[in-house]
VEXDREN-2710 file (C-alpha; in Angstrom, 1 decimal):
% VEXDREN-2710
k/r/px/py/pz
1/MET/-20.3/30.0/-2.4
2/ALA/-17.1/29.9/-0.4
3/THR/-13.9/28.4/-2.2
4/ASN/-10.7/27.2/-0.8
5/LYS/-8.1/29.3/-2.8
6/GLU/-5.0/27.7/-1.2
7/SER/-3.4/24.5/-2.5
8/VAL/-3.9/21.5/-0.3
9/PHE/-0.9/19.2/0.3
10/SER/-0.3/16.2/2.3
11/SER/1.1/17.9/5.3
12/THR/1.5/15.4/8.0
13/LEU/3.2/11.9/7.5
14/ASN/0.8/9.2/8.4
15/TYR/1.5/5.3/7.7
16/THR/2.3/2.1/9.5
17/ALA/5.1/-0.1/8.4
18/VAL/4.3/-3.9/8.7
19/SER/6.0/-7.4/8.5
20/PHE/4.6/-10.7/7.3
21/VAL/6.1/-14.0/8.6
22/ASN/4.8/-17.5/8.3
23/ALA/2.6/-17.2/11.3
24/ASP/0.7/-14.4/10.0
25/SER/-0.7/-16.6/7.1
26/THR/-2.8/-14.3/4.5
27/THR/-4.4/-12.0/7.2
28/ALA/-4.4/-8.6/5.8
29/LYS/-2.7/-5.9/7.6
30/THR/-3.5/-2.1/7.8
31/ILE/-0.8/0.3/6.4
32/PHE/-2.7/3.4/5.8
33/THR/-5.7/5.2/7.6
34/PRO/-6.0/8.8/6.7
35/ASP/-7.3/11.6/8.5
36/SER/-11.0/10.9/9.3
37/THR/-12.1/14.2/8.1
38/ASP/-9.9/15.4/5.1
39/GLY/-8.5/12.0/3.8
40/GLY/-5.1/11.6/2.6
41/ALA/-2.7/10.3/-0.2
42/LEU/-0.5/7.1/-0.2
43/MET/2.5/7.6/-2.3
44/GLN/4.4/4.5/-2.3
45/ILE/4.2/0.9/-0.8
46/ASN/7.8/-0.3/-0.7
47/VAL/8.2/-4.0/-0.2
48/THR/11.3/-6.1/0.6
49/SER/11.4/-9.9/0.9
50/SER/13.8/-12.3/2.3
51/ASP/11.7/-15.2/1.1
52/THR/13.3/-17.5/-1.4
53/SER/10.1/-17.9/-3.4
54/ASP/8.2/-15.1/-5.0
55/VAL/5.3/-13.4/-3.1
56/LEU/2.2/-12.4/-4.5
57/MET/0.9/-9.2/-2.4
58/GLN/-2.7/-7.9/-2.5
59/VAL/-3.5/-4.3/-2.1
60/ASN/-6.9/-3.5/-0.8
61/VAL/-9.0/-0.5/0.2
62/VAL/-11.4/-1.0/3.1
63/ASP/-14.4/1.4/3.2
64/GLY/-15.9/2.7/6.6
65/GLY/-18.2/-0.2/6.7
66/ALA/-15.3/-2.8/6.7
67/VAL/-16.0/-4.0/3.2
68/SER/-12.7/-4.8/1.5
69/ARG/-12.1/-4.2/-2.1
70/LEU/-9.1/-5.7/-4.1
71/LEU/-7.1/-3.0/-6.1
72/GLY/-4.6/-5.7/-7.4
73/THR/-2.1/-8.2/-6.8
74/VAL/1.5/-7.7/-7.4
75/ASN/4.5/-10.3/-7.8
76/VAL/7.3/-9.6/-5.3
77/PRO/10.3/-11.4/-6.9
78/THR/12.6/-13.7/-4.7
79/LEU/15.0/-11.8/-2.3
80/SER/13.7/-8.4/-3.5
81/GLY/15.6/-5.7/-1.8
82/THR/17.6/-8.0/0.5
83/ASP/20.3/-9.7/-1.7
84/GLY/21.9/-6.7/-3.3
85/LEU/20.7/-7.9/-6.7
86/ALA/16.8/-7.7/-6.9
87/PRO/15.5/-4.3/-5.9
88/SER/12.7/-3.6/-3.6
89/ILE/9.4/-3.2/-5.3
90/ASP/6.9/-0.3/-5.0
91/ILE/3.7/-2.4/-5.4
92/LEU/1.5/0.7/-5.7
93/SER/3.3/1.8/-8.8
94/ALA/3.3/-1.8/-10.1
95/LEU/-0.4/-1.9/-9.9
96/ASP/-0.5/0.3/-13.1
97/ALA/2.2/-1.6/-14.8
98/THR/-0.2/-4.9/-15.0
99/GLY/-2.1/-3.4/-17.8
100/LEU/-5.2/-2.4/-15.8
101/PRO/-6.6/0.9/-16.6
102/LEU/-5.6/3.8/-14.2
103/ILE/-7.1/3.0/-10.9
104/ALA/-9.8/5.4/-9.6
105/GLY/-8.4/7.8/-7.0
106/ARG/-4.9/7.7/-8.6
107/GLN/-3.2/11.0/-9.4
108/ASN/-0.8/11.9/-12.2
109/ASP/2.1/11.6/-9.9
110/GLY/0.9/7.9/-8.8
111/SER/-0.4/8.6/-5.6
112/LEU/-3.6/7.0/-4.3
113/LEU/-6.2/9.3/-2.6
114/VAL/-7.9/7.7/0.1
115/LYS/-10.9/9.4/1.7
116/GLY/-11.6/9.8/5.4
117/GLY/-13.1/6.7/6.8
118/GLU/-11.3/4.5/4.5
119/SER/-7.9/2.4/4.9
120/VAL/-5.5/0.5/2.9
121/THR/-4.4/-3.1/3.6
122/VAL/-1.8/-5.3/2.1
123/ASN/-1.7/-9.3/2.4
124/PRO/0.1/-12.0/0.8
125/THR/-2.0/-14.7/-1.2
126/VAL/-0.2/-17.6/0.6
127/ALA/1.8/-17.5/3.7
128/VAL/5.4/-16.5/3.6
129/THR/7.9/-19.3/3.9
130/ALA/8.9/-20.4/7.4
131/THR/11.8/-18.2/8.6
132/PHE/11.7/-15.5/6.0
133/THR/10.2/-12.0/6.3
134/VAL/8.3/-9.6/3.9
135/ASP/8.6/-6.1/5.1
136/ILE/6.2/-3.5/3.9
137/ILE/7.2/0.4/4.2
138/PRO/4.5/2.6/2.9
139/GLN/4.7/6.5/2.3
140/GLY/1.7/8.4/2.9
141/GLY/0.3/11.6/4.5
142/ASP/-2.9/13.4/5.8
143/TYR/-4.5/16.2/4.1
144/ASN/-5.1/19.2/6.4
145/VAL/-7.4/21.4/4.6
END
C-alpha cells in the first residue's frame, strides 16, 4: 500500500472576511470553503464589533448536502477590538472555553479540520444594532497533498 511520507501542511491561504450590519439580520455567511479534494484547516476566526450591545455569534459547519450543524455560540462583548479597551475575540478558540468537550476535527493547535465539500459559516443570533458593524476575519488554508 502506498503511503504519503511527506508532512502535509496548509500551504494555500483560503478564507473570506465578512461583515454583518443590521440589514443582514441573522443570515449566515460563508467564511471558509477548503479545497474540494484535500480539505483544509481553519486556524482562527477573529471578530471585532462596533456594536454597543454584546453580540452572540454562531459558528456552523455546512456539509456537501447543505445541512448546517452548529459548532457553538460565542459572546462577542460590546465594542470588542474597536474601542482600545476590549480586545477582538477569536471565537474559534472561545468555543473550547465554554466547557464543551473538544470539538471533533479540532487539532492540538486549536485549528479546525474541514474536509473537502464542507464549509464554515458564521451568523449573529439577532441582527446587529443599526449603524454598527461586526467584522469577521478568519485565518485558514487548504491542504495540498
